[in-house]
C-alpha positions, -999 to +999 in steps of 0.1 A: -843+069-460-822+093-440-796+066-434-792+060-472-789+098-477-761+100-451-743+070-466-748+084-502-737+119-493-706+107-475-697+083-503-700+111-528-679+134-506-651+108-502-652+099-538-648+135-549-621+141-524-602+111-539-607+126-574-624+094-587-654+090-610-684+069-601-673+044-628-638+041-613-652+033-578-680+010-589-668-010-618-661-039-625-680-053-595-710-030-597-725-008-624-719+029-622-757+034-620-758+014-587-733+039-571-752+068-586-784+056-569-767+052-536-752+087-538-786+101-546-801+084-515-825+063-536-812+029-524-793+015-494-762-004-504-754-038-492-724-041-468-703-059-493-707-031-519-697-006-492-666-026-484-656-027-521-662+010-525-643+018-493-613-002-505-613+016-539-615+049-521-586+040-498-607+044-467-592+014-447-557+029-451-569+064-442-588+052-411-559+030-400-536+061-402-561+080-381-562+052-356-524+053-353-526+091-348-551+086-320-528+061-303-499+086-306-521+112-291-530+089-262-493+083-256-486+120-255-516+126-231-537+144-258-567+124-248-594+148-260-581+148-296-576+110-294-612+106-284-622+127-314-601+106-337-614+074-324-650+086-327-643+096-364-629+062-372-657+044-354-684+063-372-668+060-407-660+024-402-696+017-392-709+037-422-687+018-447-691-017-431-655-021-418-661-040-386-624-046-377-616-009-378-648-001-359-638-026-332-603-011-329-617+025-327-643+016-301-617-001-279-595+029-283-624+052-275-631+032-244-595+034-232-594+071-238-627+075-219-611+056-189-582+081-190-607+110-188-626+093-160-657+088-181-662+052-170-698+047-181-690+061-216-660+037-216-683+008-207-707+018-236-678+019-260-666-016-249-701-029-252-703-016-288-669-032-295-681-065-281-711-064-305-689-060-336-660-082-325-650-108-351-642-136-327-645-149-292-612-136-280-620-101-292-654-103-275-638-115-243-613-087-243-640-061-249-662-077-222-633-077-197-627-040-203-664-033-200-665-050-166-635-030-155-651+002-166-683-005-147-663-014-116-644+019-119-676+038-124-688+029-089-711+002-103-693-029-090-725-048-086-734-043-122-698-054-132-700-085-111-735-093-124-723-090-160-693-111-153-714-138-136-739-138-164-713-144-190-697-172-169-731-189-166-736-186-203-702-201-210-708-229-185-742-237-201-726-238-235-696-260-225-711-280-196-684-266-173-689-252-139-654-237-138-650-200-141-619-202-162-606-228-185-573-244-177-543-229-197 
C-alpha cells in the first residue's frame, strides 16, 4: 500500500501545484472519485490513468524541460547537478508511467555516471534503460552502453560475457551465427 500512497501523495502535490481540481484532472476519462481514491492511497491506479493524469498536469513537458536542462548541465561540465536532474526525471517518469522519458533519463544518468567515473552505477542505469526501452534499437543502444560501462569498470570479463550472451540469444532467434547483421 505504500506505493499507492506515494503515487497518490505525489499526484495530489503536482495537481495542487498546477492549481487544478480533481475534476479538471480526472474527467471526462475518469470519475473525480477515482482520482480522489488514488490521492488518498486507497487504490493503485492503472498505468493508462497515470499517463492521462500526467498529460493533464503537463508533466511530460515539465520533465522534458528538466531533461534538456540536464543535458545543458552535462555540456557545461556540471555533472553532479545533471545527475540529480536525470534522477528526478527517471523517478517521476516511473511514477507516472512515462517510459520514453524514463528511458531518456536513465540513459542520461548513465552517461553522467561515466563522466564521474561511476562505471558500475552507469551500467545499472543502462540496464534499467534497457528494461524500459520501447524497441529493439533502443534496447541495443542501452545494452552497448552497459557493456562499455562494465568494461570501463574493470569488469571486462563480465562485459564480454554479457555481449556474448546477447549474441547467442540473437543467433538462436534468427538462426544466424554471425555476430553482426550485414548493413
